[in-house]
N, CA, C and O atoms as a Tripos MOL2 file, in Angstrom:
@<TRIPOS>MOLECULE
protein
  280   279    70     0     0
PROTEIN
NO_CHARGES

@<TRIPOS>ATOM
      1 N          90.7040   98.1780   97.0290 N.3       1 MET1
      2 CA         91.5900   96.8800   96.6470 C.3       1 MET1
      3 C          92.3470   96.5420   97.4620 C.2       1 MET1
      4 O          93.2250   95.8020   97.0170 O.2       1 MET1
      5 N          92.4240   96.8370   98.8690 N.am      2 LYS2
      6 CA         93.1370   96.4320   99.6620 C.3       2 LYS2
      7 C          92.7930   94.8430  100.4920 C.2       2 LYS2
      8 O          91.7020   94.4300  100.8830 O.2       2 LYS2
      9 N          93.9700   94.2650  100.5660 N.am      3 ASN3
     10 CA         93.7360   92.7130  100.9070 C.3       3 ASN3
     11 C          94.5310   92.7660  102.0750 C.2       3 ASN3
     12 O          95.5620   93.4250  102.2080 O.2       3 ASN3
     13 N          93.8580   91.8500  103.1270 N.am      4 GLU4
     14 CA         94.5380   91.4740  104.3960 C.3       4 GLU4
     15 C          95.6280   90.9550  104.1900 C.2       4 GLU4
     16 O          96.5000   91.2130  105.0200 O.2       4 GLU4
     17 N          95.9350   90.1770  103.2000 N.am      5 ASN5
     18 CA         97.2550   89.3010  103.0830 C.3       5 ASN5
     19 C          98.2040   90.0040  102.2730 C.2       5 ASN5
     20 O          99.2270   89.3710  102.0140 O.2       5 ASN5
     21 N          98.0910   91.3510  101.7370 N.am      6 THR6
     22 CA         98.9330   92.1510  101.1050 C.3       6 THR6
     23 C          99.9390   92.5390  101.9840 C.2       6 THR6
     24 O          99.6290   92.5750  103.1750 O.2       6 THR6
     25 N         101.2940   92.8960  101.6040 N.am      7 GLU7
     26 CA        102.1890   93.5240  102.4070 C.3       7 GLU7
     27 C         102.0020   95.0180  102.5420 C.2       7 GLU7
     28 O         101.5210   95.6090  101.5740 O.2       7 GLU7
     29 N         102.3420   95.7340  103.6870 N.am      8 PRO8
     30 CA        102.3340   97.0930  103.5830 C.3       8 PRO8
     31 C         102.9210   97.7530  102.1960 C.2       8 PRO8
     32 O         104.1010   97.5400  101.9180 O.2       8 PRO8
     33 N         102.2280   98.4310  101.4570 N.am      9 GLY9
     34 CA        103.0150   99.5260  100.4260 C.3       9 GLY9
     35 C         102.7280   98.6740   99.1930 C.2       9 GLY9
     36 O         103.0880   99.1180   98.1030 O.2       9 GLY9
     37 N         102.1050   97.4760   99.2620 N.am     10 MET10
     38 CA        102.1640   96.7040   97.7310 C.3      10 MET10
     39 C         100.6400   96.6780   97.4730 C.2      10 MET10
     40 O         100.2990   95.7250   96.7730 O.2      10 MET10
     41 N          99.7610   97.4000   97.8250 N.am     11 GLU11
     42 CA         98.6790   97.5260   97.5930 C.3      11 GLU11
     43 C          98.2880   98.0400   96.1430 C.2      11 GLU11
     44 O          98.9180   99.0220   95.7500 O.2      11 GLU11
     45 N          97.4240   97.5540   95.3820 N.am     12 ARG12
     46 CA         97.4220   98.3340   93.9140 C.3      12 ARG12
     47 C          96.4440   99.4150   94.0320 C.2      12 ARG12
     48 O          95.4720   99.5150   94.7810 O.2      12 ARG12
     49 N          96.8860  100.1770   93.1670 N.am     13 VAL13
     50 CA         96.3780  101.6070   92.7810 C.3      13 VAL13
     51 C          95.8750  101.4500   91.2570 C.2      13 VAL13
     52 O          96.5100  100.8030   90.4240 O.2      13 VAL13
     53 N          94.8170  102.0300   91.0210 N.am     14 LYS14
     54 CA         94.1710  102.0890   89.7350 C.3      14 LYS14
     55 C          94.7040  103.2170   89.1280 C.2      14 LYS14
     56 O          94.8130  104.3280   89.6480 O.2      14 LYS14
     57 N          95.0480  102.8730   87.9520 N.am     15 THR15
     58 CA         95.6230  103.7510   86.8610 C.3      15 THR15
     59 C          95.0480  105.5480   87.1180 C.2      15 THR15
     60 O          95.7240  106.5290   87.4260 O.2      15 THR15
     61 N          93.8650  105.4560   86.9000 N.am     16 LYS16
     62 CA         93.0270  106.5940   87.0060 C.3      16 LYS16
     63 C          93.2350  107.6110   88.3620 C.2      16 LYS16
     64 O          93.2380  108.8420   88.3800 O.2      16 LYS16
     65 N          93.4140  106.6070   89.5440 N.am     17 GLU17
     66 CA         93.8530  107.3060   90.8720 C.3      17 GLU17
     67 C          95.0490  107.9620   90.5970 C.2      17 GLU17
     68 O          95.2270  109.1780   90.6550 O.2      17 GLU17
     69 N          96.1230  106.8320   90.1980 N.am     18 ALA18
     70 CA         97.6590  107.3200   90.2370 C.3      18 ALA18
     71 C          97.5790  108.4900   89.2770 C.2      18 ALA18
     72 O          98.4000  109.3340   89.6370 O.2      18 ALA18
     73 N          97.0670  108.7860   88.4460 N.am     19 ALA19
     74 CA         97.0580  109.8600   87.4450 C.3      19 ALA19
     75 C          96.5380  111.1150   87.9560 C.2      19 ALA19
     76 O          96.8700  112.2100   87.5020 O.2      19 ALA19
     77 N          95.6700  110.9280   88.9620 N.am     20 GLN20
     78 CA         94.9680  111.9610   89.5670 C.3      20 GLN20
     79 C          96.0160  112.4360   90.6580 C.2      20 GLN20
     80 O          96.2130  113.6240   90.9150 O.2      20 GLN20
     81 N          96.5290  111.6010   91.1400 N.am     21 GLU21
     82 CA         97.5090  111.6820   92.3020 C.3      21 GLU21
     83 C          98.7770  112.5350   92.0540 C.2      21 GLU21
     84 O          99.3570  113.3000   92.8250 O.2      21 GLU21
     85 N          99.0740  112.1760   90.6700 N.am     22 LEU22
     86 CA        100.5050  112.7800   90.2270 C.3      22 LEU22
     87 C          99.9620  113.9840   89.2880 C.2      22 LEU22
     88 O         100.8160  114.5670   88.6200 O.2      22 LEU22
     89 N          98.5910  114.4110   89.1800 N.am     23 ASN23
     90 CA         98.2960  115.4110   88.1890 C.3      23 ASN23
     91 C          98.6130  115.5130   87.0360 C.2      23 ASN23
     92 O          99.0310  116.5380   86.4970 O.2      23 ASN23
     93 N          98.4150  114.2460   86.4390 N.am     24 MET24
     94 CA         98.8250  114.0600   85.0280 C.3      24 MET24
     95 C          97.6850  113.5380   84.1000 C.2      24 MET24
     96 O          96.6540  113.3340   84.7400 O.2      24 MET24
     97 N          97.6000  113.3050   82.9550 N.am     25 ASP25
     98 CA         96.4620  112.8570   82.1180 C.3      25 ASP25
     99 C          96.5930  111.2180   82.2210 C.2      25 ASP25
    100 O          97.7270  110.7520   82.3270 O.2      25 ASP25
    101 N          95.5890  110.4390   82.1940 N.am     26 LEU26
    102 CA         95.7660  109.0490   82.2240 C.3      26 LEU26
    103 C          96.4910  108.5140   81.3830 C.2      26 LEU26
    104 O          97.3030  107.6470   81.7060 O.2      26 LEU26
    105 N          96.3140  108.9790   79.9930 N.am     27 GLU27
    106 CA         97.3350  108.6400   78.8660 C.3      27 GLU27
    107 C          98.7510  109.1610   78.8220 C.2      27 GLU27
    108 O          99.5270  108.6560   78.0110 O.2      27 GLU27
    109 N          99.1350  110.0840   79.5890 N.am     28 THR28
    110 CA        100.5090  110.1170   80.0580 C.3      28 THR28
    111 C         101.0360  109.2300   80.7570 C.2      28 THR28
    112 O         101.9890  108.5610   80.3560 O.2      28 THR28
    113 N         100.4810  109.0930   81.9310 N.am     29 LEU29
    114 CA        100.8100  108.0880   82.7800 C.3      29 LEU29
    115 C         100.9170  106.6890   82.2660 C.2      29 LEU29
    116 O         101.8680  105.9800   82.5950 O.2      29 LEU29
    117 N          99.9990  106.2830   81.4920 N.am     30 GLN30
    118 CA        100.3890  105.0230   80.5530 C.3      30 GLN30
    119 C         101.5860  105.0210   79.9540 C.2      30 GLN30
    120 O         102.4850  104.2330   80.2480 O.2      30 GLN30
    121 N         101.6620  105.9160   79.0710 N.am     31 TYR31
    122 CA        102.5730  106.2370   78.1690 C.3      31 TYR31
    123 C         104.1030  106.2020   78.7400 C.2      31 TYR31
    124 O         104.9820  105.5420   78.1850 O.2      31 TYR31
    125 N         104.3210  106.9880   79.9150 N.am     32 LEU32
    126 CA        105.3710  106.9430   80.8790 C.3      32 LEU32
    127 C         105.7210  105.3220   81.3050 C.2      32 LEU32
    128 O         106.8280  104.8020   81.1650 O.2      32 LEU32
    129 N         104.5400  104.6740   81.8420 N.am     33 MET33
    130 CA        104.8120  103.4970   82.4990 C.3      33 MET33
    131 C         105.2900  102.3490   81.1620 C.2      33 MET33
    132 O         106.0560  101.3960   81.3070 O.2      33 MET33
    133 N         104.7380  102.6800   80.1330 N.am     34 ARG34
    134 CA        105.1200  101.5650   79.2570 C.3      34 ARG34
    135 C         106.6090  101.9990   78.6490 C.2      34 ARG34
    136 O         107.3170  101.1730   78.0730 O.2      34 ARG34
    137 N         106.9340  103.1400   78.8050 N.am     35 LYS35
    138 CA        108.6130  103.4700   78.5540 C.3      35 LYS35
    139 C         109.4380  103.4020   79.4670 C.2      35 LYS35
    140 O         110.5960  103.8020   79.3540 O.2      35 LYS35
    141 N         108.8140  102.7350   80.7970 N.am     36 GLU36
    142 CA        109.7470  102.6910   81.9220 C.3      36 GLU36
    143 C         110.1030  103.9060   82.3580 C.2      36 GLU36
    144 O         111.2770  103.9810   82.7230 O.2      36 GLU36
    145 N         109.3800  105.0020   82.4460 N.am     37 ARG37
    146 CA        109.8040  106.2790   82.8080 C.3      37 ARG37
    147 C         109.2460  106.4920   83.9980 C.2      37 ARG37
    148 O         109.6900  107.5090   84.5310 O.2      37 ARG37
    149 N         108.3910  105.8850   84.6570 N.am     38 LEU38
    150 CA        107.3930  106.3600   85.8160 C.3      38 LEU38
    151 C         108.1550  105.0410   86.9000 C.2      38 LEU38
    152 O         108.0520  103.9140   86.4160 O.2      38 LEU38
    153 N         108.6100  105.0930   87.7630 N.am     39 PRO39
    154 CA        109.0160  104.2410   88.8410 C.3      39 PRO39
    155 C         107.7100  103.8630   89.7170 C.2      39 PRO39
    156 O         107.9300  103.7470   90.9230 O.2      39 PRO39
    157 N         106.4150  103.6590   89.2910 N.am     40 ILE40
    158 CA        105.3730  103.4560   90.1550 C.3      40 ILE40
    159 C         105.0420  101.9840   90.1760 C.2      40 ILE40
    160 O         104.1560  101.5940   90.9370 O.2      40 ILE40
    161 N         105.7730  101.0250   89.2920 N.am     41 GLY41
    162 CA        104.8170   99.8700   89.0000 C.3      41 GLY41
    163 C         105.5280   99.2200   87.5730 C.2      41 GLY41
    164 O         106.6560   99.4000   87.1140 O.2      41 GLY41
    165 N         104.6380   98.5720   87.1820 N.am     42 GLN42
    166 CA        105.1500   98.0880   85.6580 C.3      42 GLN42
    167 C         104.0330   97.9740   84.5350 C.2      42 GLN42
    168 O         102.8780   97.8150   84.9300 O.2      42 GLN42
    169 N         104.2050   98.0220   83.5630 N.am     43 ALA43
    170 CA        103.3560   98.1030   82.1960 C.3      43 ALA43
    171 C         103.7480   96.2710   81.5970 C.2      43 ALA43
    172 O         104.8160   95.7580   81.2610 O.2      43 ALA43
    173 N         102.6860   95.8480   81.6620 N.am     44 VAL44
    174 CA        102.8110   94.3540   81.0590 C.3      44 VAL44
    175 C         102.0440   94.1710   79.8460 C.2      44 VAL44
    176 O         100.9070   94.6330   79.7570 O.2      44 VAL44
    177 N         102.5650   93.5580   78.9530 N.am     45 ARG45
    178 CA        101.6250   93.3320   77.7040 C.3      45 ARG45
    179 C         102.0690   92.0440   77.3770 C.2      45 ARG45
    180 O         103.2150   91.7720   77.0200 O.2      45 ARG45
    181 N         100.9250   91.0730   77.5360 N.am     46 LYS46
    182 CA        101.1620   89.9180   76.8550 C.3      46 LYS46
    183 C         101.3850   89.5060   75.8550 C.2      46 LYS46
    184 O         101.0730   90.3010   74.9690 O.2      46 LYS46
    185 N         101.8920   88.3960   75.4260 N.am     47 GLU47
    186 CA        102.0710   88.2370   73.9800 C.3      47 GLU47
    187 C         100.9340   88.5230   73.0210 C.2      47 GLU47
    188 O          99.8510   88.1670   73.4850 O.2      47 GLU47
    189 N         100.8750   89.0500   71.8480 N.am     48 ASN48
    190 CA         99.7870   88.9310   71.0390 C.3      48 ASN48
    191 C          98.7730   89.9830   71.6480 C.2      48 ASN48
    192 O          97.7470   90.1050   70.9780 O.2      48 ASN48
    193 N          98.8420   90.6520   72.6190 N.am     49 ALA49
    194 CA         97.7940   91.3490   72.9900 C.3      49 ALA49
    195 C          98.0600   92.9650   72.7870 C.2      49 ALA49
    196 O          99.1590   93.5070   72.9030 O.2      49 ALA49
    197 N          96.9480   93.5450   72.4930 N.am     50 LYS50
    198 CA         97.0470   95.1200   72.1230 C.3      50 LYS50
    199 C          97.1330   96.1700   73.1510 C.2      50 LYS50
    200 O          97.5830   97.3050   72.9940 O.2      50 LYS50
    201 N          96.6290   95.6330   74.2570 N.am     51 ARG51
    202 CA         96.8000   96.5160   75.3240 C.3      51 ARG51
    203 C          97.6870   96.1140   76.4500 C.2      51 ARG51
    204 O          97.8660   94.9020   76.5670 O.2      51 ARG51
    205 N          98.3480   97.0000   77.4040 N.am     52 CYS52
    206 CA         98.8880   96.5770   78.5870 C.3      52 CYS52
    207 C          98.1560   96.4680   79.8720 C.2      52 CYS52
    208 O          97.0820   97.0650   79.9540 O.2      52 CYS52
    209 N          98.5670   95.8200   80.8360 N.am     53 THR53
    210 CA         97.8710   95.8510   81.9870 C.3      53 THR53
    211 C          98.9490   96.4960   82.9200 C.2      53 THR53
    212 O         100.1350   96.1670   82.9220 O.2      53 THR53
    213 N          98.4030   97.4230   83.6850 N.am     54 TYR54
    214 CA         99.3510   98.5710   84.5620 C.3      54 TYR54
    215 C          99.0630   97.8220   85.9870 C.2      54 TYR54
    216 O          97.9660   97.4440   86.3970 O.2      54 TYR54
    217 N         100.2770   97.7100   86.6100 N.am     55 TYR55
    218 CA        100.3670   97.4940   87.8340 C.3      55 TYR55
    219 C         101.1170   98.4110   88.9790 C.2      55 TYR55
    220 O         102.2400   98.2090   89.4400 O.2      55 TYR55
    221 N         100.3980   99.2450   89.2450 N.am     56 ILE56
    222 CA        100.6590  100.3840   90.3870 C.3      56 ILE56
    223 C         100.5170   99.9900   91.6810 C.2      56 ILE56
    224 O          99.5310   99.3800   92.0940 O.2      56 ILE56
    225 N         101.6540  100.3750   92.4830 N.am     57 TYR57
    226 CA        101.8690   99.8630   93.8400 C.3      57 TYR57
    227 C         101.7920  101.1420   94.8570 C.2      57 TYR57
    228 O         102.4350  102.1760   94.6800 O.2      57 TYR57
    229 N         101.0630  100.9490   95.7520 N.am     58 ARG58
    230 CA        100.8200  102.1340   96.7120 C.3      58 ARG58
    231 C         102.3670  102.8430   97.1970 C.2      58 ARG58
    232 O         102.7710  104.0050   97.1670 O.2      58 ARG58
    233 N         102.9940  101.5530   97.6470 N.am     59 GLY59
    234 CA        104.5200  101.9250   98.2890 C.3      59 GLY59
    235 C         104.8850  102.8730   97.2470 C.2      59 GLY59
    236 O         104.7950  104.0850   97.4420 O.2      59 GLY59
    237 N         105.3690  102.2840   95.9430 N.am     60 LEU60
    238 CA        105.9460  103.0990   95.0640 C.3      60 LEU60
    239 C         105.6040  104.3520   94.7630 C.2      60 LEU60
    240 O         106.3550  105.3250   94.8250 O.2      60 LEU60
    241 N         104.2250  104.3470   94.3640 N.am     61 LEU61
    242 CA        103.4970  105.5760   94.0750 C.3      61 LEU61
    243 C         103.9370  106.6670   95.2200 C.2      61 LEU61
    244 O         104.5390  107.6790   94.8620 O.2      61 LEU61
    245 N         103.6680  106.4740   96.4190 N.am     62 ASP62
    246 CA        104.0150  107.3680   97.4510 C.3      62 ASP62
    247 C         105.5330  107.7310   97.7450 C.2      62 ASP62
    248 O         105.8300  108.7990   98.2790 O.2      62 ASP62
    249 N         106.3760  106.8890   97.4100 N.am     63 GLN63
    250 CA        107.6690  107.3400   97.4110 C.3      63 GLN63
    251 C         108.2370  108.0960   96.1300 C.2      63 GLN63
    252 O         109.1990  108.8640   96.1560 O.2      63 GLN63
    253 N         107.4850  107.7560   94.9960 N.am     64 TYR64
    254 CA        107.7720  108.7550   93.9290 C.3      64 TYR64
    255 C         107.1140  110.2610   93.9820 C.2      64 TYR64
    256 O         107.5420  111.2810   93.4420 O.2      64 TYR64
    257 N         106.0340  110.1030   94.7350 N.am     65 LYS65
    258 CA        105.4440  111.5400   95.1520 C.3      65 LYS65
    259 C         106.3220  112.2350   96.0230 C.2      65 LYS65
    260 O         106.4360  113.4430   95.8150 O.2      65 LYS65
    261 N         107.0000  111.7060   97.0020 N.am     66 LYS66
    262 CA        107.9370  112.2460   97.8760 C.3      66 LYS66
    263 C         109.1010  112.7470   97.3640 C.2      66 LYS66
    264 O         109.6630  113.7120   97.8840 O.2      66 LYS66
    265 N         109.6520  112.0070   96.0870 N.am     67 GLN67
    266 CA        110.6670  112.3490   95.2440 C.3      67 GLN67
    267 C         110.4720  113.5960   94.6190 C.2      67 GLN67
    268 O         111.2540  114.5380   94.7410 O.2      67 GLN67
    269 N         109.4090  113.6150   93.9320 N.am     68 ILE68
    270 CA        109.3050  114.7020   92.9260 C.3      68 ILE68
    271 C         108.6690  116.0430   93.8540 C.2      68 ILE68
    272 O         108.6040  117.1260   93.2730 O.2      68 ILE68
    273 N         108.2730  115.9620   95.0880 N.am     69 THR69
    274 CA        108.1020  117.1010   95.8480 C.3      69 THR69
    275 C         109.1890  117.5550   96.6600 C.2      69 THR69
    276 O         108.9790  118.7020   97.0520 O.2      69 THR69
    277 N         110.1150  117.1450   96.9980 N.am     70 GLY70
    278 CA        111.2810  117.2340   97.7060 C.3      70 GLY70
    279 C         111.0560  117.0150   98.8860 C.2      70 GLY70
    280 O         111.9740  117.0460   99.7050 O.2      70 GLY70
@<TRIPOS>BOND
     1     1     2 1
     2     2     3 1
     3     3     4 2
     4     3     5 am
     5     5     6 1
     6     6     7 1
     7     7     8 2
     8     7     9 am
     9     9    10 1
    10    10    11 1
    11    11    12 2
    12    11    13 am
    13    13    14 1
    14    14    15 1
    15    15    16 2
    16    15    17 am
    17    17    18 1
    18    18    19 1
    19    19    20 2
    20    19    21 am
    21    21    22 1
    22    22    23 1
    23    23    24 2
    24    23    25 am
    25    25    26 1
    26    26    27 1
    27    27    28 2
    28    27    29 am
    29    29    30 1
    30    30    31 1
    31    31    32 2
    32    31    33 am
    33    33    34 1
    34    34    35 1
    35    35    36 2
    36    35    37 am
    37    37    38 1
    38    38    39 1
    39    39    40 2
    40    39    41 am
    41    41    42 1
    42    42    43 1
    43    43    44 2
    44    43    45 am
    45    45    46 1
    46    46    47 1
    47    47    48 2
    48    47    49 am
    49    49    50 1
    50    50    51 1
    51    51    52 2
    52    51    53 am
    53    53    54 1
    54    54    55 1
    55    55    56 2
    56    55    57 am
    57    57    58 1
    58    58    59 1
    59    59    60 2
    60    59    61 am
    61    61    62 1
    62    62    63 1
    63    63    64 2
    64    63    65 am
    65    65    66 1
    66    66    67 1
    67    67    68 2
    68    67    69 am
    69    69    70 1
    70    70    71 1
    71    71    72 2
    72    71    73 am
    73    73    74 1
    74    74    75 1
    75    75    76 2
    76    75    77 am
    77    77    78 1
    78    78    79 1
    79    79    80 2
    80    79    81 am
    81    81    82 1
    82    82    83 1
    83    83    84 2
    84    83    85 am
    85    85    86 1
    86    86    87 1
    87    87    88 2
    88    87    89 am
    89    89    90 1
    90    90    91 1
    91    91    92 2
    92    91    93 am
    93    93    94 1
    94    94    95 1
    95    95    96 2
    96    95    97 am
    97    97    98 1
    98    98    99 1
    99    99   100 2
   100    99   101 am
   101   101   102 1
   102   102   103 1
   103   103   104 2
   104   103   105 am
   105   105   106 1
   106   106   107 1
   107   107   108 2
   108   107   109 am
   109   109   110 1
   110   110   111 1
   111   111   112 2
   112   111   113 am
   113   113   114 1
   114   114   115 1
   115   115   116 2
   116   115   117 am
   117   117   118 1
   118   118   119 1
   119   119   120 2
   120   119   121 am
   121   121   122 1
   122   122   123 1
   123   123   124 2
   124   123   125 am
   125   125   126 1
   126   126   127 1
   127   127   128 2
   128   127   129 am
   129   129   130 1
   130   130   131 1
   131   131   132 2
   132   131   133 am
   133   133   134 1
   134   134   135 1
   135   135   136 2
   136   135   137 am
   137   137   138 1
   138   138   139 1
   139   139   140 2
   140   139   141 am
   141   141   142 1
   142   142   143 1
   143   143   144 2
   144   143   145 am
   145   145   146 1
   146   146   147 1
   147   147   148 2
   148   147   149 am
   149   149   150 1
   150   150   151 1
   151   151   152 2
   152   151   153 am
   153   153   154 1
   154   154   155 1
   155   155   156 2
   156   155   157 am
   157   157   158 1
   158   158   159 1
   159   159   160 2
   160   159   161 am
   161   161   162 1
   162   162   163 1
   163   163   164 2
   164   163   165 am
   165   165   166 1
   166   166   167 1
   167   167   168 2
   168   167   169 am
   169   169   170 1
   170   170   171 1
   171   171   172 2
   172   171   173 am
   173   173   174 1
   174   174   175 1
   175   175   176 2
   176   175   177 am
   177   177   178 1
   178   178   179 1
   179   179   180 2
   180   179   181 am
   181   181   182 1
   182   182   183 1
   183   183   184 2
   184   183   185 am
   185   185   186 1
   186   186   187 1
   187   187   188 2
   188   187   189 am
   189   189   190 1
   190   190   191 1
   191   191   192 2
   192   191   193 am
   193   193   194 1
   194   194   195 1
   195   195   196 2
   196   195   197 am
   197   197   198 1
   198   198   199 1
   199   199   200 2
   200   199   201 am
   201   201   202 1
   202   202   203 1
   203   203   204 2
   204   203   205 am
   205   205   206 1
   206   206   207 1
   207   207   208 2
   208   207   209 am
   209   209   210 1
   210   210   211 1
   211   211   212 2
   212   211   213 am
   213   213   214 1
   214   214   215 1
   215   215   216 2
   216   215   217 am
   217   217   218 1
   218   218   219 1
   219   219   220 2
   220   219   221 am
   221   221   222 1
   222   222   223 1
   223   223   224 2
   224   223   225 am
   225   225   226 1
   226   226   227 1
   227   227   228 2
   228   227   229 am
   229   229   230 1
   230   230   231 1
   231   231   232 2
   232   231   233 am
   233   233   234 1
   234   234   235 1
   235   235   236 2
   236   235   237 am
   237   237   238 1
   238   238   239 1
   239   239   240 2
   240   239   241 am
   241   241   242 1
   242   242   243 1
   243   243   244 2
   244   243   245 am
   245   245   246 1
   246   246   247 1
   247   247   248 2
   248   247   249 am
   249   249   250 1
   250   250   251 1
   251   251   252 2
   252   251   253 am
   253   253   254 1
   254   254   255 1
   255   255   256 2
   256   255   257 am
   257   257   258 1
   258   258   259 1
   259   259   260 2
   260   259   261 am
   261   261   262 1
   262   262   263 1
   263   263   264 2
   264   263   265 am
   265   265   266 1
   266   266   267 1
   267   267   268 2
   268   267   269 am
   269   269   270 1
   270   270   271 1
   271   271   272 2
   272   271   273 am
   273   273   274 1
   274   274   275 1
   275   275   276 2
   276   275   277 am
   277   277   278 1
   278   278   279 1
   279   279   280 2
@<TRIPOS>SUBSTRUCTURE
     1 MET1         2 RESIDUE 1 A MET
     2 LYS2         6 RESIDUE 1 A LYS
     3 ASN3        10 RESIDUE 1 A ASN
     4 GLU4        14 RESIDUE 1 A GLU
     5 ASN5        18 RESIDUE 1 A ASN
     6 THR6        22 RESIDUE 1 A THR
     7 GLU7        26 RESIDUE 1 A GLU
     8 PRO8        30 RESIDUE 1 A PRO
     9 GLY9        34 RESIDUE 1 A GLY
    10 MET10       38 RESIDUE 1 A MET
    11 GLU11       42 RESIDUE 1 A GLU
    12 ARG12       46 RESIDUE 1 A ARG
    13 VAL13       50 RESIDUE 1 A VAL
    14 LYS14       54 RESIDUE 1 A LYS
    15 THR15       58 RESIDUE 1 A THR
    16 LYS16       62 RESIDUE 1 A LYS
    17 GLU17       66 RESIDUE 1 A GLU
    18 ALA18       70 RESIDUE 1 A ALA
    19 ALA19       74 RESIDUE 1 A ALA
    20 GLN20       78 RESIDUE 1 A GLN
    21 GLU21       82 RESIDUE 1 A GLU
    22 LEU22       86 RESIDUE 1 A LEU
    23 ASN23       90 RESIDUE 1 A ASN
    24 MET24       94 RESIDUE 1 A MET
    25 ASP25       98 RESIDUE 1 A ASP
    26 LEU26      102 RESIDUE 1 A LEU
    27 GLU27      106 RESIDUE 1 A GLU
    28 THR28      110 RESIDUE 1 A THR
    29 LEU29      114 RESIDUE 1 A LEU
    30 GLN30      118 RESIDUE 1 A GLN
    31 TYR31      122 RESIDUE 1 A TYR
    32 LEU32      126 RESIDUE 1 A LEU
    33 MET33      130 RESIDUE 1 A MET
    34 ARG34      134 RESIDUE 1 A ARG
    35 LYS35      138 RESIDUE 1 A LYS
    36 GLU36      142 RESIDUE 1 A GLU
    37 ARG37      146 RESIDUE 1 A ARG
    38 LEU38      150 RESIDUE 1 A LEU
    39 PRO39      154 RESIDUE 1 A PRO
    40 ILE40      158 RESIDUE 1 A ILE
    41 GLY41      162 RESIDUE 1 A GLY
    42 GLN42      166 RESIDUE 1 A GLN
    43 ALA43      170 RESIDUE 1 A ALA
    44 VAL44      174 RESIDUE 1 A VAL
    45 ARG45      178 RESIDUE 1 A ARG
    46 LYS46      182 RESIDUE 1 A LYS
    47 GLU47      186 RESIDUE 1 A GLU
    48 ASN48      190 RESIDUE 1 A ASN
    49 ALA49      194 RESIDUE 1 A ALA
    50 LYS50      198 RESIDUE 1 A LYS
    51 ARG51      202 RESIDUE 1 A ARG
    52 CYS52      206 RESIDUE 1 A CYS
    53 THR53      210 RESIDUE 1 A THR
    54 TYR54      214 RESIDUE 1 A TYR
    55 TYR55      218 RESIDUE 1 A TYR
    56 ILE56      222 RESIDUE 1 A ILE
    57 TYR57      226 RESIDUE 1 A TYR
    58 ARG58      230 RESIDUE 1 A ARG
    59 GLY59      234 RESIDUE 1 A GLY
    60 LEU60      238 RESIDUE 1 A LEU
    61 LEU61      242 RESIDUE 1 A LEU
    62 ASP62      246 RESIDUE 1 A ASP
    63 GLN63      250 RESIDUE 1 A GLN
    64 TYR64      254 RESIDUE 1 A TYR
    65 LYS65      258 RESIDUE 1 A LYS
    66 LYS66      262 RESIDUE 1 A LYS
    67 GLN67      266 RESIDUE 1 A GLN
    68 ILE68      270 RESIDUE 1 A ILE
    69 THR69      274 RESIDUE 1 A THR
    70 GLY70      278 RESIDUE 1 A GLY
């Protein structure tokens, strides 16, 4: 999903990939993002929508992984 016009660290990461990298279930990752407890991006629910769209950014994900591993 890399785009030549994307700033470094702003590439999007799929939820399934992020969950694997963080060693957690996909459902857990989505729940934590909806509750704003996982600082790797944002969960956005459009008005009258049942589902959220998850925006996960490579830079934030890598930063969070460094933070939790010390």
